[in-house]
C-alpha positions, 0 to 999 in steps of 0.5 A: 500500500505504501508503494501506491504513494509515489506513483500517485503523487508523481501522477498528480504533479505531472498534471500540474503546471511545469511538470518537468521542473516540479517533478525534478524538484519533488525528486530532489526534496524527497531524496534529501528528506530520505537522507535526513530521516535515515537515522530513524528508519531502523527504529522499527527493527530496534523496537521489534527486537529489543522492547521486552519490558517496561525498562527497555520500552522507556529507554527505547522511547527516550532514545527514539525521541532524542533521535527524532529531535536530532534529525529534525535539527539537521534538516533545519540546518540544511534549510539555512539559505547559505547552506542550502545554496552551497549544497544545491547550487554549488555542489549539485549544480541544480538549475535555479528553478529546480533549487527554488522549488526544492527549497520550499518543498523541504520546508513543507517536509520539515515534520517528515523525519520526526513523524517517521521515527515516531510511527516506526517505533510504535509499529515495531511494538505492534509487530513484536506483539503480533498485531501486524494487521494494525500496521496495515490499517495505519498505512490505509489511513496514511494513504487516504490522508495523503490522497485527500490532501493532494486532491484538495490542493490540486483542485482548490489551489494553484500551487506548484506540483512540488509543494503539493507532493511535499504537503501530501507526504507530510500530512499523510505520515503525520496522521499515520504516526498519531494513529500508530501511537493510538493503536499501540496503546494495548501493546504499551500497557502490556510492556509497562506491566512487565517490570523485567526478569525477576530471576535475573535471566533477562539483562536490563537494556541500557542506552549503551546496549541500545547504541551498540545494537543500533549504530550499525543500523544507523550507518546502514540507513545513512549510507544506503539512503545517501544513494538518491542525493548522490544520484542527484549530484551525478544526474545534474552533470550527465546527459539530459539532466533535467529529463533524468531528474524529472523521470527518476522519482517516477521510475523509482516510485514505480519500481517501489510498487514491486520492491515493496512486496519485501519491504517489511520482510526484515521485521518479519524475519526478526519476529519469526526466525527463532532464537536458534534460527529454527525457522530459517529454511521456511523463511528463506524459501518464502523469500525466494518465492516472494522475490521471484514473484515480485520480479516477474510482476515487474517484468510483465509490465516493463517488457510489454506495452503496459509500460507505455500505458503506465508512464503516459496514461497513469503517470501523466508523463509526456511521450518524450519523458516516457521514453526516458523512463522505459529503459531504466525500468527494464534495467531495474527488473531484478531489483525486487528479487534482490530487495527481498533477499536483502531484507531476509539477510538483514533480518537474519543478522539482526537476530544473530546480533551481528549487524556490522556486516550489514554496514559493509554490504551497504558501503559496498553497494553505494561504492559500486554505484559511485564507481559505476555511474561516472563510468557509464554516465560521464565516460560512456555518455549514457542518459543519466537515468539509464546509467543510474539504473545500471549502477543501482542494480550492480551495487545491490548485487554486490551487497547481496553477494557480500552478505551471503557468507556472514549469514551462513556463519551466523546460522552455523555458529548459533546452531553449534552453540545450541548443540553445545548447551544441550 
């Protein structure tokens, strides 16, 4: 359901005035908002894995609120005019109009990072408590609020499309955050009623332990979500920069529909794996089936006339921009499969409390993109968005391959320890 958000907003923006500039500005603002919120992305995994009793709940909540305040402050610093101009005009070399629209859109997105962290904390509690259906209800509310906001602004006001998209995102995620807290009230009461292990078998959670567990996940998110701002920098200096910047959010949001099939599989793996990986084979088989199915579904659209129908009729792109979108979409066909496998691998390593390899896999993925794009986009001269798609697939493949060995070792070590204890 979350995957509907991007294509819907892109379709709205494409039907407003100056779609090329506004799609580009919306993509830039969204990319930097994602980067700023990166430190809070994994809060859901942390609360799913660590919130066991009253003490751990309270400390995780304080940790989350502090993190939310920090990322909001970072966005505010980025919006100081000299800082923003240095970043967007001097470093990335955005066209003046795209930078102007992006600046206002980022102000509108100011509540976004804190709301994301808040809702993911309470969604993690719901997942841990086995109440995943409520997470879906929150997403329905988010989509409904987002769509209503976008349509009201579309029909009743004459705002630039980048502002409409940013406002719809901010209102939608804020509504979901409040709803998640309300729906998690029973799970919170259950945790508050559990003072902890009286026999001393459960170690009290400390802020030091939270940070030791969480900082590899933070680095993973920051490094991983740096990809979109990095690609913005690359695209601005590649062939057809405006067209590539305009098309990138449309292509990414479309592929996300299929990648979203495995979006929460990391939390599913954490919740169902078992402390000794009793269910690793079942979860692994399900990951393969889910990945193959989602990639096949993307191929069905990308390799047929449905692609042109989607980009021109549904997304509202002009035939010129649709041409730029079709080839990178074809290149991204393997990504849904690799994304599901990556979620499974990360979930397995989180259960094993071995999150450091996740960092290095993400570093390898981003480094692969950083090396591939200049070669393809600057040296060979491919269209920017096409070079970005190839680089993204290559980087993700490298990350998947790197995590294979640590996952095998984690399962083998855990099972050996289990045999030794028996």
